DOROTI-279462 format. One record per residue: x, z, y of N, C-alpha, C, O in turn; residue in one letter. Coordinates in steps of 0.05 Angstrom, whole numbers, padded with zeros to 5 digits, always signed. Each point is the difference from the previous one (the first is absolute). Example, Ala and Ser with C-alpha at 12.3 -4.5 7.8 and 13.67 -1.06 7.14 Angstrom:
2
+00264+00156-00114-00018+00000+00024+00018+00000+00024+00021+00013+00000a/-00028-00027+00021+00016+00001+00024-00015+00014+00022+00010+00004+00022s/
end
This chain:
305
-02340+00940-01329-00005-00028-00010+00012-00029+00016-00006-00004+00024m/+00019-00011-00034+00004-00026+00011-00006-00025-00006-00022+00005-00009a/+00024-00023+00008-00026-00024+00008+00031-00024-00003+00019+00001+00015d/-00023-00017-00035+00021-00026-00002-00007-00028-00006-00008-00011-00020w/+00013+00005+00040-00008-00042-00004+00017+00000-00020+00021+00012-00003l/-00036-00034-00016+00012-00012-00035-00003-00033+00004-00020-00013-00008y/+00041+00001+00021-00008-00031+00003-00012-00012-00034+00007+00009-00022p/-00018-00022+00026-00003-00018-00031+00006-00040+00018+00001-00010+00022l/+00002-00002-00054+00003-00026+00013+00000-00012-00029+00011+00007-00021s/-00034-00035+00029+00002-00013-00031+00022-00010-00009+00002-00002-00024s/+00020-00009+00042+00024-00009-00001+00030+00020-00012+00023-00007-00002k/-00034+00030-00005+00028+00024+00001+00002-00003-00032+00020+00009-00013s/-00033-00017+00005+00005-00009-00037-00001+00019-00022+00007-00002-00024g/-00017+00022+00037-00018+00014-00012-00023+00008-00014-00018-00014+00007y/+00012+00030-00023-00032-00005-00014-00013+00028-00002+00012+00021-00007r/-00039-00025+00014-00013+00021-00011-00011+00003-00034-00013-00016-00014f/+00026+00042+00010-00003+00002-00030-00027+00015-00002+00002+00022+00009e/-00026-00028-00019-00027-00001-00002+00010+00022-00033+00020+00000-00013l/-00048+00016+00010-00001+00014-00025-00010-00009-00030-00003+00013-00021s/-00002-00039+00027-00003-00017-00028+00022-00019-00005-00002-00016-00018n/+00028+00019+00037+00019-00006-00009+00011-00021+00024+00020+00002+00013g/-00039-00022-00011+00003-00026+00017+00013+00009+00024+00003+00024-00001r/+00008-00036+00025+00011-00004+00017-00017-00020+00013-00015-00017-00010t/+00021+00024+00046-00009-00015+00018+00029-00007+00026+00020+00014+00002r/-00023-00034+00012+00020-00001+00018-00008+00022+00016-00013+00017-00012d/+00019-00012+00039-00005+00020+00018-00001-00006+00026+00014+00007+00018t/-00038-00027-00019-00008-00009+00025-00035+00010-00002-00012+00008-00020g/+00000-00012+00055-00019+00010-00002-00020-00010-00006-00020+00011+00010p/+00016-00035-00027-00022-00005-00015+00001+00024-00035-00018+00013-00009t/+00040-00015+00001+00007+00026-00019-00008+00018+00004-00019+00008-00012s/+00033+00006+00032-00012+00019+00008-00027+00020+00004-00006+00023-00004f/-00007-00050+00015-00032+00005+00009-00006+00002-00025-00012+00020-00010a/+00018-00038-00003-00016-00002-00027+00000+00032-00021-00018+00013-00010r/+00048-00010+00012+00005+00032-00007-00018+00014+00007-00014+00010-00018m/+00010-00007+00037-00021+00025+00014-00029-00001-00002-00017+00017+00004i/+00016-00050-00015-00030-00006+00003-00005+00014-00031-00013+00020-00004r/+00023-00034-00011-00003+00003-00031-00001+00028-00008-00015+00009-00018e/+00036+00007+00036-00002+00028-00020+00031+00005-00010+00009+00022-00009g/+00003-00040+00010+00028-00002-00016+00025+00019+00017-00002+00010+00023a/+00016-00009-00034+00021+00013+00020+00031+00003-00011+00007+00007-00022s/+00008-00016+00046+00025-00006-00007+00012+00031+00017+00008-00004+00023d/-00005+00037-00035+00006+00018+00016+00032+00003+00001+00014+00019+00008d/-00007-00041-00018+00038+00023+00011+00017-00034+00010+00004-00021-00011k/+00003+00032+00035+00016-00017+00008+00019+00009+00012+00003+00022+00010w/+00018-00046-00009+00030+00007+00008+00012+00007+00025-00018-00005+00016g/+00037+00014-00003+00013+00004+00020+00020-00002+00004+00009+00016-00016a/+00015-00029+00029+00030+00011+00006+00000+00016+00024+00018+00016-00001y/-00034-00014+00026+00005+00011+00013-00020+00023+00009-00024-00003-00007q/+00031+00026+00021-00017+00023+00007-00014+00016-00016-00014+00017+00010n/+00017-00021-00038-00009+00010-00017+00009+00033-00004-00014+00017-00011w/+00035-00015+00020-00001+00028-00001-00011+00013+00019-00005+00024-00007r/-00003-00031+00031-00015+00015+00028-00034+00000-00014-00017+00015+00010k/+00008-00033-00033-00022+00000-00002-00003+00026-00022+00019+00012-00011a/-00053-00003+00007-00007+00016-00007-00025+00000-00015-00007-00023+00003q/-00007+00032-00014-00026+00002-00019-00011+00007+00023+00012+00013+00018p/-00044-00022-00016-00018-00004+00018+00012-00019+00027-00017+00002+00018k/+00031-00013-00013+00001-00018+00019-00019-00023-00004-00017-00006-00017d/+00025-00006+00041-00019-00024-00003+00013-00029-00001+00018-00007+00015r/-00025-00004-00028+00017-00032-00004-00019-00021+00018-00024+00002-00004v/+00029-00015+00017-00014-00027+00007+00005-00019-00015+00017+00006-00016w/-00028-00037+00013+00006-00020-00015+00002-00024+00020-00020-00007+00012v/+00043-00005-00008-00004-00016+00025+00007-00031-00003+00021-00005-00011y/-00035-00012+00017+00002-00028-00006+00013-00021+00025-00018-00012+00012y/+00046+00006-00003+00005-00013+00014-00003-00028+00011-00023-00010-00003g/+00044-00007+00016+00004-00026+00001-00007-00015-00013-00014-00021+00005t/+00025+00032-00030+00006-00021-00032-00038-00005-00009-00008-00022-00008s/-00003+00037+00009-00029+00010-00004-00019-00006+00016-00024+00004-00006d/+00029-00011+00024-00028-00013+00021-00001+00017+00023-00018-00003+00016g/+00038+00024-00012+00008+00030+00017-00030+00013+00001-00014+00007+00019d/+00009-00006-00048-00032+00013-00011-00005+00036+00019-00021+00011+00006l/+00060+00002+00000-00006+00020+00008-00003+00028-00026+00007-00006-00023g/-00017+00033+00028-00003+00012-00026-00029+00004-00002-00019+00006+00015i/+00027-00015-00049-00026+00002-00016-00004+00015-00015-00021-00005-00012v/+00033+00031+00002-00002+00012-00019+00009+00033+00003+00020-00002+00013g/-00023+00029-00017+00008+00023-00002-00005+00013-00024-00021-00001-00013l/+00049+00016+00006+00002+00014-00024+00013+00033+00008+00011+00004+00021a/-00014+00014-00036+00012+00020+00009+00028-00001-00025-00003-00012-00021e/+00024+00024+00028+00017+00005-00017+00002+00026-00014+00002+00019+00015i/-00002-00015-00040-00006+00011-00020+00034+00013-00010+00003+00024+00001t/+00010-00033-00004+00024-00001-00012+00020-00016+00010-00007-00022+00008k/+00034+00029-00005+00016-00012-00001+00028+00008-00008+00014+00018+00010v/-00007-00035-00032+00026-00010-00024+00026-00007+00015+00003-00021+00012e/+00012+00039-00014+00038-00019+00012+00003-00017-00025-00008+00005-00023k/+00025-00026+00033+00013-00021-00006+00011+00012-00029+00014+00021-00001p/-00021-00035-00021+00028+00003-00024+00027-00009+00000+00016+00004-00018r/-00008-00018+00044+00034-00010+00009-00001+00012+00032-00018+00011+00013e/+00045-00018-00007+00002+00013+00029-00006-00029+00016+00012-00019-00009p/-00024+00016+00026-00005-00015+00018-00026-00024-00016-00002-00023+00006k/-00012+00037-00025-00020-00012-00010-00032+00003+00007-00007+00014+00018g/-00007-00025-00030-00032+00002+00002-00005+00019+00005+00007+00009-00021r/-00018+00017+00037-00019+00020-00004-00028-00015-00010-00004-00025-00001a/-00016+00047-00006-00029+00003-00015-00016+00013+00016+00001+00025-00002t/-00015-00035+00016-00028+00007+00017-00023+00005-00024+00001-00018-00016i/-00018+00035+00010-00031+00002-00013-00020-00004+00022+00003+00016+00018s/-00017-00027-00016-00019-00010+00013-00031+00003-00010-00012-00009-00020l/+00003+00028+00046-00035-00004-00006-00013-00004+00007-00010+00020+00011k/-00009-00049-00003-00005-00013+00015-00029+00018+00014-00016+00015-00012w/+00017-00021+00037-00033+00003+00007-00012-00020+00007+00006-00013+00020n/-00025+00008-00037-00015-00027-00004-00021-00002+00022-00012-00021+00001r/+00007+00040+00016-00033-00004+00020+00015-00007+00026-00012-00010+00019k/+00044+00017-00018+00011-00010+00023+00001-00024+00000-00009-00015+00017v/+00024+00009-00045+00020-00026-00002-00021-00017-00004+00005-00022+00009t/-00030+00025-00022-00021-00023+00007-00014-00003+00025-00016-00019+00004k/+00024+00043+00015-00015-00014+00030+00023-00015+00015-00005-00017+00016q/+00036+00026-00025+00015-00015+00016+00004-00030-00019+00014-00018+00009l/-00025+00017-00031+00002-00035+00002-00025-00014+00001-00006-00019-00015q/-00010+00031+00036-00016-00012+00017+00009-00003+00027-00002-00022+00012v/+00013+00044-00001+00011-00001+00023+00022+00017-00005+00002+00025+00001r/+00023-00051-00009+00026+00011+00002+00007+00016+00034-00017-00003+00018p/+00045+00020-00015+00007+00012+00016+00027-00025+00009+00018-00005-00015f/-00021-00007+00038+00019-00023+00011+00028+00000+00002+00015+00016+00010p/-00010-00046-00026+00029+00007-00010+00018+00003+00034+00020+00012+00009a/-00038-00027-00002+00012-00001+00034+00007+00028+00017+00019+00003+00016l/-00039+00013-00024-00003+00032+00004+00018+00019-00010+00008+00022+00008q/-00003-00036-00029+00021+00014-00022+00031-00013+00012+00022+00010-00005v/-00024-00019+00011+00030-00012+00014+00007+00008+00029+00021-00007+00011r/-00039+00021-00001+00001+00009+00019+00018+00033+00009+00008+00008+00022r/-00008+00004-00050+00013+00017-00014+00023-00003-00016+00020+00013+00002h/-00026-00031-00021+00024-00009-00021+00001-00027+00000-00011-00015-00016i/+00029+00008+00038+00012-00025+00000+00002-00019-00024-00017-00018-00005p/+00039+00024-00008+00007-00010-00021+00002+00018-00034+00018+00012-00013r/-00047-00019+00008-00006+00013-00028+00003-00016-00018-00019-00015-00004a/+00046+00014-00017+00004-00019-00017+00009+00013-00024+00014-00013-00016l/-00021+00041+00012+00013+00013-00025-00020+00024+00007-00006+00008+00023a/-00005+00006-00054-00008+00022+00003+00016+00032-00003+00012+00004-00021a/-00011+00015+00040-00034+00002+00010+00022+00006+00033+00024+00002+00005m/-00049+00000+00010+00006+00000+00028-00018+00034+00005-00022+00008-00008w/+00042+00002+00024-00025+00025+00016-00015-00007+00022+00009-00013+00018r/-00037+00021-00019-00018-00019+00010-00002+00019+00036-00016+00018+00004v/+00029-00026+00010-00005+00025+00027-00027+00008-00001-00018-00008-00014p/+00020+00032+00034-00017+00019-00001-00022-00018+00024-00024+00004-00001e/+00032-00017+00014-00026-00016+00018-00016-00017-00017-00024-00001+00003k/+00042-00019-00030-00007-00016-00003-00020+00018-00028-00008-00017-00015m/+00002+00037+00009-00001+00016-00022-00036+00001+00018-00020-00008-00012v/+00019+00016+00035-00027+00000+00012-00016-00020-00001-00024+00000-00007k/+00042-00024+00018-00020-00022-00001-00014-00008-00028-00024-00006-00005e/+00046+00007-00010-00012+00005-00034-00029+00011-00006-00021-00011-00009l/+00027+00034+00016-00027+00028-00002-00018-00010+00018-00021+00006-00011h/+00014-00019+00034-00011-00006+00011-00010-00025-00001-00022-00004+00010k/+00037-00017-00023-00003-00033-00017-00025+00015-00027-00024-00003+00000h/+00038+00016-00018-00013+00014-00019-00034+00018-00003-00017+00005-00017t/+00022+00000+00040-00035+00019+00004-00009-00009+00022-00015+00016+00011t/+00017-00035-00002-00023-00021+00027-00010-00015-00028+00010-00012-00018d/-00039+00020+00028-00017-00014-00009-00001-00024-00001+00002-00012+00021r/-00004-00003-00044+00000-00031-00005-00020-00013+00007-00023+00009+00002l/+00032-00037+00002-00027-00019+00001-00006-00010-00017+00015-00009-00017p/-00042+00009+00016-00018-00014-00026+00005-00030-00009-00014-00018+00009t/+00031+00012-00022+00012-00025-00008-00016-00009-00023-00016+00016-00011p/+00019-00040+00005+00000-00016-00029+00008+00021-00027+00020+00015-00002p/-00037-00019-00012+00021+00009-00024+00025-00011-00004+00002-00023+00007p/+00022+00038-00019+00019-00009-00004+00000-00027-00016+00015-00018+00007p/-00032+00018-00028-00006-00039-00021-00024-00010+00015-00011-00019-00011n/+00002+00028+00034-00019-00019+00009+00013-00024+00009+00022+00002+00009s/-00035-00028-00009+00011-00022+00009-00013-00012+00021+00002-00023+00006s/-00021+00045+00007-00018-00007+00023+00028-00006+00020+00022+00011-00002k/-00031-00030+00020+00010-00016+00019-00001+00024+00029-00023+00009+00004p/+00034-00004+00006+00004+00017+00030+00001-00032+00021+00015-00020-00003v/-00039+00026+00027-00010-00010+00018+00015-00003+00031-00003+00021+00013v/+00016-00037-00001+00013+00008+00023-00016-00019+00019-00019-00013-00008t/+00029+00013+00037-00025-00006+00012+00028-00027+00013-00006-00010+00022t/+00021+00004-00029+00014-00029+00003-00019-00014-00011-00016+00004-00018i/+00023-00029+00037-00024-00023-00003+00016-00020+00009+00017+00002+00018h/-00025-00029-00038+00015-00025+00007-00017-00026-00019-00014+00000-00021w/+00023-00019+00040-00020-00024-00005+00022-00022-00004+00016-00005+00018f/-00016-00004-00035+00016-00026+00001-00006-00026+00011-00018-00003+00016p/+00030-00014-00021-00004-00028+00017-00019-00017-00019+00001-00007-00023p/-00024+00004+00047-00022-00019-00007+00018-00025-00015+00023-00007+00004q/-00049-00004-00027+00010-00035-00005+00025+00009-00022+00012+00020-00005g/-00014-00047-00005+00015-00005-00019+00035+00010+00014+00012-00009+00019k/-00006+00030-00038+00030+00009+00003+00024+00000-00015-00009-00003-00023i/+00030+00005+00021+00020+00008-00018+00003+00032-00010-00011+00021+00007t/+00027-00027-00023+00004+00034-00013+00008+00011+00023-00009+00020+00011a/+00031-00035-00002+00019+00014+00019-00021+00006+00029+00007+00021+00010v/-00022-00028-00002-00010+00002+00018-00021+00025-00007-00003+00016+00018l/-00011-00013-00038-00009+00014-00014+00019+00032+00011-00004+00018+00016r/+00031-00026-00039+00016+00027-00004+00014+00009+00030+00012+00022+00003h/-00014-00040+00017+00009+00013+00031-00020+00014+00014+00002+00019+00015d/-00030-00036-00027-00024+00025+00011-00002+00023-00005-00003+00016+00018a/+00005-00010-00045-00009+00018-00013+00029+00020+00011-00005+00023+00007l/+00032-00030-00005+00021+00017+00006-00010+00004+00029-00009+00023+00000l/+00006-00036+00026-00007+00002+00022-00018+00025+00008+00004+00015+00019e/-00023-00013-00035-00021+00025+00010+00005+00022-00012-00016+00017+00007s/+00033-00010-00025+00016+00023-00008+00022+00012+00020+00005+00024+00005l/+00005-00045+00002+00022+00007+00025-00005-00001+00019+00018+00005+00015k/-00043-00013-00003-00018+00008+00029-00005+00035-00004+00002+00017+00017e/-00008-00016-00039-00010+00028-00005+00016+00023+00003-00007+00020+00012r/+00037-00025-00025+00017+00010-00005+00017+00003+00029+00014+00020+00004l/-00017-00041+00015+00017+00004+00020-00018+00012+00027+00010+00005+00022l/-00041-00001-00029-00017+00017+00023+00003+00021-00021-00023+00007-00007s/+00038+00006-00004-00001+00028-00014+00027+00010+00010+00005+00025-00001c/+00013-00043+00012+00027+00019+00008+00021-00022-00011+00020-00006+00014g/-00026-00005-00042+00023-00009-00012+00014-00028+00016-00012-00016+00015w/+00029+00017-00020+00024-00022+00008+00008-00019-00014+00011+00004-00022k/-00016-00030+00035+00010-00025-00026+00031+00005-00001+00014+00006+00020q/-00002-00011-00051+00025+00016+00005+00005-00030-00014-00018-00014-00010s/+00050+00008+00010+00012-00023-00021+00017+00018-00021+00016+00018+00005s/-00022-00027-00029+00020+00014-00020+00013-00023-00009-00012-00021-00005v/+00044+00028+00001+00018-00016-00015-00004+00000-00027-00002+00022-00011n/+00001-00049-00006-00005+00002-00030+00014-00025-00005-00009-00013-00019v/+00030+00003+00031+00018-00018+00000-00017-00027-00001-00011-00009+00021d/+00009-00001-00042-00008-00031+00010-00032+00004-00006-00015-00019+00003t/+00004+00044-00013-00027+00003-00011-00017-00003+00032+00010+00004+00022k/-00038-00013-00026-00016+00001+00022-00028+00022-00004-00016-00002-00018r/+00015+00023+00039-00015+00023+00000-00024-00004+00006+00001+00006+00024v/-00026-00012-00030-00021-00005+00016-00011+00019+00017-00021-00010+00009d/+00026+00037+00002+00001+00016+00020+00015+00025-00005+00000+00014-00021l/+00012-00011+00043+00018+00028-00005-00017+00021+00030-00002-00010+00022a/-00006+00033-00026+00005+00010+00026+00008+00037+00000+00011+00012-00019v/-00016-00006+00036+00022+00029+00001-00018+00015+00022-00013-00008+00019k/+00018+00031-00029+00001+00022+00016+00007+00031-00005-00010+00013-00019k/+00027-00001+00035+00015+00020-00002+00029-00018-00026+00011-00021+00006g/-00009+00033-00024+00019+00002-00014-00017-00010-00026+00015+00003-00020r/-00036-00011+00013-00009-00011-00013-00012-00032+00001-00014-00007+00020t/+00020-00013-00040-00007-00032+00000-00024-00007-00022-00004+00009-00022t/-00006-00024+00036-00016-00008-00024+00001-00029-00006-00011-00011+00018i/+00017-00001-00031-00005-00030-00014-00017-00009-00017+00000+00010-00023i/-00019-00034+00029-00025-00007-00001+00009-00027-00018+00019-00016+00003v/-00030+00016-00014+00001-00028-00027-00025-00005-00005-00010+00014-00018e/-00008-00035+00032-00021-00019+00002-00002-00016-00029+00019-00009-00013a/-00046+00007+00003+00001-00029-00021-00024-00006+00006-00015+00015+00013k/+00008-00036-00020-00027-00018-00008-00002-00003-00030+00013-00011-00018t/-00033+00025+00020-00012-00005-00034-00024-00017-00007-00024+00008+00003i/+00033-00035-00014-00022-00014-00009-00013+00006-00025-00024+00001+00005k/+00028+00002-00025-00010+00004-00025+00012+00025-00023-00015+00019-00004h/+00037-00020-00006+00020+00019-00013+00015+00025+00017+00023-00005+00004r/-00028+00020+00002+00017+00023+00018+00018+00009-00011+00015+00015+00013s/-00007-00021-00046+00027+00017-00016+00020-00012+00017+00009+00017+00016a/+00001-00040-00014+00024-00010+00013+00004+00007+00025+00024+00003+00004q/-00042+00003+00019-00002+00000+00025+00008+00026+00006+00014+00006+00020d/-00024+00009-00037+00006+00035-00006+00027-00002-00001+00015+00006+00018v/-00005-00019-00047+00026+00010-00006+00017-00004+00018+00018+00014+00008r/-00025-00036-00001+00016-00018+00022+00005+00024+00038+00019+00004+00014n/-00039+00002-00014-00003+00017+00025+00026+00028-00011+00020+00006+00014a/-00027+00004-00039+00005+00022-00005+00032-00004-00001+00014+00018+00008f/-00002-00042-00018+00028-00010-00007+00018+00005+00028+00017+00017+00004s/-00028-00043+00019-00002+00004+00028+00009+00026+00010+00022+00010+00000q/-00045-00002+00009+00001+00034+00001+00025+00009+00003+00012-00001+00021l/-00003+00011-00044+00014+00019-00015+00029-00013+00008+00016+00012+00013f/-00012-00042-00023+00024-00012+00014+00008+00005+00026+00022+00008+00005e/-00046-00015+00017+00002-00002+00032+00010+00034+00003+00019+00003+00015y/-00031+00018-00026+00009+00025+00009+00032+00000-00012+00016+00002+00019r/-00002-00004-00046+00019+00002-00004+00018-00014+00011+00022+00010-00001w/-00025-00038+00018+00018-00016+00012+00000+00013+00028+00020-00006+00014r/-00040+00021-00005-00006+00014+00028+00019+00021+00005+00012+00004+00021s/-00009+00014-00049+00009+00028-00001+00023+00002-00013+00009+00023-00003t/+00008-00045-00006+00017+00000-00019+00030+00013+00016+00015+00015-00013k/-00010-00023+00037+00016-00010+00007+00012+00028+00031+00017+00001+00018n/-00045+00021-00030-00005+00019+00025+00008+00023-00016-00009+00002-00023q/+00029+00020+00036+00008+00026-00003-00015+00008-00006-00001+00009-00023s/-00023-00007+00042-00021+00019+00004-00024-00011+00001-00012+00002+00022h/-00005-00019-00051-00024-00012-00003-00022+00008+00020-00008+00020-00012p/-00003-00021+00028-00023+00007+00010-00027-00012-00012+00000-00024-00005k/-00020+00038+00000-00023-00010-00014-00013-00016+00005-00007-00006+00023p/-00001-00004-00044-00008-00034+00001-00033+00006-00012-00002+00017-00017v/-00021-00031+00026-00023-00003-00020-00002-00024-00005+00006-00017+00016l/-00017+00011-00046-00005-00030+00000-00032+00003-00007-00012+00016-00014l/-00001-00049+00035-00023-00001-00005-00006-00027-00008+00010-00019+00013w/-00024+00016-00032-00005-00029-00019-00026-00004+00013-00015+00020-00001a/+00006-00041+00013-00025-00005+00019-00013-00030-00009+00008-00022+00007l/-00036+00028-00027-00006-00029-00014-00026-00011+00013-00016+00016+00010f/+00010-00044-00008-00026-00013+00005-00022+00001-00009-00021-00006+00011e/+00026+00019-00047-00032+00006-00008+00021+00024-00017+00025+00000-00003q/-00044+00020-00006+00003+00024-00018+00007+00001-00019-00017-00004-00018e/+00043+00009+00010+00012-00003-00033-00023+00016-00017-00021+00010+00006p/+00037-00015-00032-00024+00021-00023+00013+00025+00011+00020+00000+00015k/-00033+00022-00024-00004+00025-00003+00027+00010-00013+00009+00019+00013a/+00006-00025-00035+00018+00004-00010+00025-00008+00014+00020+00014-00001d/-00022-00033+00013+00014-00015+00012+00016+00016+00026+00024-00001+00006e/-00050+00017+00008+00003+00017+00022+00009+00025+00001+00010+00014+00018v/-00016-00008-00047+00013+00027-00013+00031-00003-00003+00018+00016+00007q/-00015-00046-00019+00037-00001-00002+00008+00005+00022+00018+00017+00003f/-00027-00031+00016+00026-00001+00025-00008+00028+00015+00017+00012+00012l/-00041-00002-00014+00001+00022+00018+00015+00029-00018+00015+00017+00011e/-00023-00018-00041+00015+00020-00013+00035-00003+00005+00014+00018-00008d/+00000-00044+00022+00026-00001+00006+00005-00002+00028+00015-00018+00010h/-00031+00038+00007+00006+00010+00023-00010-00018+00014-00001+00007+00023g/-00010-00037-00026-00007-00016+00020-00033+00000+00015-00022+00004-00012l/+00025-00007+00032-00030-00004+00015-00007-00024-00012+00017-00015-00011l/-00051+00007+00012-00007-00018-00012-00028-00005+00021-00015+00018+00008v/+00014-00039-00003-00033-00001+00018-00004-00033+00005+00017-00011+00013s/-00036-00002-00021-00008-00036+00001-00030+00003+00019-00010+00021+00009w/+00000-00047-00006-00019-00003+00026-00030+00006-00018-00001-00011-00022a/-00015+00022+00028-00022-00011-00013-00013-00023-00001+00009-00021+00011s/-00033+00023-00027-00006-00029-00011-00012-00011+00030-00003-00024-00003r/-00002+00028+00018-00011-00011+00024+00010-00006+00028-00007-00008+00022g/+00039+00023-00039+00017-00013+00023+00001+00019+00032+00011-00005+00021y/-00030+00031-00033-00008+00009+00027+00022+00031+00002+00011+00007+00022k/-00008+00005-00043+00024+00024+00000+00014+00004-00015-00007-00012-00020r/+00029+00024+00017+00026+00005-00015-00010+00024-00012-00007+00020+00012i/+00008-00023-00046-00004+00017-00023+00023+00013-00010+00012-00011-00018l/-00001+00042+00030+00021+00005-00032-00014+00019-00021-00023+00008-00002h/+00047-00005-00012+00003+00003-00028-00008+00027+00001-00002+00008+00023g/-00004+00010-00042-00003+00033+00002+00024+00014+00017-00002+00009+00022p/+00021-00010-00036+00027+00009+00013+00000-00003+00033-00006+00014+00020s/+00017-00042-00026-00006-00010+00030-00013+00016+00030+00008+00009+00022t/-00031-00011-00038-00021+00006+00022+00001+00036+00007-00015+00009+00018g/+00034+00011-00034-00001+00016+00005+00038+00006+00017+00010+00021+00009r/-00004-00041-00010+00033+00001+00017-00003+00004+00022-00016-00015+00012n/+00027+00031+00000+00000+00014+00031+00003-00025+00016-00014-00006+00020p/+00034-00009-00031+00003-00023+00027-00020-00024+00001-00002-00017+00018s/-00013+00020-00041-00025-00014-00006-00023+00010+00019-00011-00009+00019v/+00011+00024-00027-00027+00011+00015-00001+00010+00023-00020+00010+00010r/+00048-00013+00002-00003+00000+00037-00011-00024+00007-00017-00002+00018r/+00024-00018-00032-00022-00031+00007-00026-00004+00006-00008-00017+00017l/-00012+00035-00034-00025+00013+00007-00002+00004+00034-00019+00011+00010n/
end
């Protein structure tokens, strides 16, 4: 029995084909929804290594840099391998989903950085998983999981980051800088180093680096309606990552973090987190930093406590 890595991307142009005839993009939100709803697209294509694949082999679903560096988020078993109809065409592999393990991986993905230590450039399906990584995957999926908030819970996660904005009548710029400074100090105290990110003429609020991983933070002050600030943070962060990696032959992982002065609406937090962003905001009394449910489970964020 062999293990295979199957990279997916929301930008691939392919679509999930559901049993009701509808299709969805192959991004992480669509994949998670498919698993959650019990729907299944169980016939996937492969141009390489399909001759070596056999029934009962395992397939691990992976999202890389183009989708927030989520890592491995799903597991299936091959039930059938069909040859291409034309020479050098696409083979078809039939899959049976291991929903129990997949739901665990949705809560705690196997880190993308750890995948790239074994398979540096996983750009097309399918890649043979080395034995050492198989052991790491087995340990990751059999270790007892922490008890996180339910996947659909909007309950924020509290960390020990404290900050106090300037007193008296202050401008939004000063509030913005005070909020950003508190997070920067906490990150630096946990081993992250401030970094410069080249995004042409665009200004990045904060960039820190540890090992191969970079975090880009965009801070926003919210007065009344948060929708526009959420949209601005979303578009700016994805532009920053694109500009900072577009000329790299081997793009390094970049995490995107949206930091708000006040709590956005629950569906806005979910929107950002479903697209792989970290989301945090200041408590009402400006004494703590709170995180969205998925953000609070992220290993990089949990280490800040």
